[in-house]
N, C-alpha and C positions, 0 to 999 in steps of 0.2 A: 386532596382529601386526606385526612388522617387515617392511619391504620386503626382497625377495630381490634380492641383487646377483649378477650374472653376472661371472665372473672367469676369464680364460684362464690356465691354468697350463702352463708349459713345463718339462718334466722328462725326464730320461733314460728311455728306453723300458723297459729292463730293471728299473730301480728301480720304475717305475710298475706293471709287470706283477707284481712281488713285492708291492707295496702292494695291488693288486687281489686277489691271493690272500689276503692277510690280511683284507681287508674281507669277501670272500666267506665266509671261515671263520667270521666273526662274524655272518653273515647280513645284511650291509649292502652297499649299492652303494659304489663308490669315493667318490662325492660325499658320502654320509652319513658314511663313515669320516673323510673330511677334516673335515667339519663337527664331528664328535665330538672329533677331535684339537684343532681350533681352540678349542672350548669348554673343553676340559681345560687347554690351554696358557694361555688368558686367565685362567681361575680360579687357576691356579698363580701367574701373574704378580701378580694382584690380592691374593692371600694374602700374597705377599712385599712388594709395594710399595704396596698400597692400591688402592681402587676407581679405575678409569679413568673419567673424566668426558669424554664426547664433546660438544663444543659445537656442531659443525656437521655437516651431512650430507655424508659423504665419498662420492666416486664409487665 
């Protein structure tokens, strides 16, 4: 299993409230919804440009 990274996100309050609404409508926490979005976006990028190879551990 991969190490879990903590990341502070600064975002407009109203935008985040709307995002939480979407997450809750899907039965997810805001954190899990963000994680799913990131996975989807990385997969889209890799389909278009090829597999991303990570050489070092990023903070």
